[in-house]
N, C-alpha and C positions, 0 to 999 in steps of 0.2 A: 636562506635561512627559514623563510616563510613557505616554500612552496611544496611543500611536505607537509603540512599543517595539515590538510583536508585531503590526502593522499585516499583514503578510504570511501572518498566520494566516487571517484569515477569509476570502480568497481560496483559499488551499491546504484549508480546511477544503470550502468551498463544491465546488472538483473534487473532492476525498476523497468527497462525496456521491454526488455524480452516477451514479460504478456503483454505490452502495448503492439507489440509487430504481431503475437499469434494472435491478437483479437480482430488485428486485421482483414487475416485470413481465415478466419474461423469461416464466417458466413460466406466464403465463397469457396468452400467445399463442398462437390457436390457429393459423396458420399459420406453417410450420417457416422458409419466407421470411423472416417478420417477425421470429421466434427468432433466426436466423440473424444478419441484418440487427442487431439489437436487441444479440446477444452481441458481434459485432464493437467496437459502439461501448464495448459496456459493458468489452470486452478493453483500449482504446481508453483510458480511460481509469482503469484498474485501478491501474496505478503511482501514480496520486496518493493511494493509500489507507495502501503500503507508505512511499513517498516522504514522509509528514509525520514517522516516526523520521528522518530525517536532518535535520527543522527540530530537534534537540537543539541542532545546533552553533549555534542564536540566542540560546541561552541565556546564552552567556558577555556576550551584550549586558548584560545585567541588573546583573553583574558585583557579583553577591554573597559571594563567598569573596576573602576577601584572604588571599594566598599567602603575605606576609612575614610574619604572627604567626598563621596559620591560624586568623581566627575567620570568623564568617559577618554577612554584613549585616542589624541588624533591622529590615527596611522589610516591613513586611507586605502593602502595595502592589506589593514586586517579588516575593516568596515568592510573592503568591495569581495572578501572570501564569506563573509558573515553574509553580503547580498546575497552571491552565490551559491550560498549553501539555503539560504529563505526561496529563491526563485524556483533552483530543482523541486525542491519540495513542494512548494504551492504547483509550480507546472504540472510534477507526475502526477501529483493526486488529483489534479482536475483533472488529467485526460483519462486517467487510468481507470478513477471511479464513474467519467462518462461512459469511458467503453465497456466498463460493466453493464449498464444501464443500458447501453444500446444491446449488447450480448444480450439481455436477458430480455428485453419486449423483441428483438430477432425470434430467437426460442417461444418465446409466448404464442406469437402467433405464429409459427410453424407449426406447432407442437399441439395449438391451441391449448394449451395451459392458465388455468382459471388465475386471474388477477392473485386471489388470496393464496394459493399454492406457491405462483413464483414468487412472494414476498417471502416465503418463507425461505424458498431456494437459496434467492437474495441475502436472507438472515445468515441462512446456514455456510454459506460460502463466506460471509463477513465473521462468522464466529471459527471458522477453520483457519477465517486468515489470523485472527487474533491469538491465534495459538501459533500459528508459524511467527509470528513478531515475536514474543512471548520466547518462544527455544531457541531464535536468532538474537534476542538480544541479552538475556543472562543464563548463566551455566547450567548445563555446558557448552551454552552455546552452538547449535548448530548451524551449517552453510546449507545452502540449496542443493549443492554437488552432494553432500552426504545422501539425500536420497537415490543416490546410484551408486556409489561409492557403501553403504551400510545400509538398506531400507528398513529393516530390523531394529537395528540402534536407533532408527529415527524415528521406526513404528512406537517403539518402548518408551522413547522418553517423552514424543509430542502426548500421545493418548494413554500412557499407561499410567506414567509418574504423574500424580498431582501431591498437592499439599494447600494449605489457604491461601499463600500467598500467590502461588500460583493461579487460582481460580479468581483473588483478586484481579491480578494486572490481566488476566485473559479477558475480564469481565470489563474494564478499564478499555483496553485496547478495541473492545468489541463494542463501546461506546464511541469510539473515536471513530471508525467506522459508521456505525449510526448519523455520528454528527456531520462526516462528510456531505452523505446521502442527504440529509435533511438540506442542507445547505443549497447542493446541487438542485434537489427537489425544490425549494423557494426561489433558486435561479429562473428555472425553467417556467415558473408560476408567474415570473413578475416579463422573464422575456414574452409569455404569451400575451399580457395584459399589454404590455407595449408595443405586440403589432397590433393587435385590437383597436387599438386607440389610432392608429394610424389611418 
């Protein structure tokens, strides 16, 4: 009965893994052209990583909390599903954004890009990713595969169709990206201080 509660998670996890795998290979490419091509594919799939955060909305399907009396359902199986959802979201966002920063550092050093310019590039990537999350979560809900099957429609929906509500959500998801990056930045600072004190 409960095996299909989070059936969507396997597909979303696979889609989130693709940019991770690509990020491992981009730096190994000797041809700059191949790096650019692979980088574009990576950018296409990267929103699938922070998109996992929005899968929290599905936790309501488990009905673990009784709002009437404030009690929680003592079901080990359902709580295990909730924990699995959390671990997938946490792990992939940690790995995905860490790889984003590694790629940024790699290209900054390779092409001698000014740090301020690189920050703007990272911000642009995050904004595009936020737009991708909105397009995947809200009607007419686009899937990554649509970039291949109907790219013009995807371009129209993502870049040309705007509303106040869309702008609000895109900015909200953009803040999500900045929040994750800020946490990673603070974590790196703490790790550096820890090693300095050893």
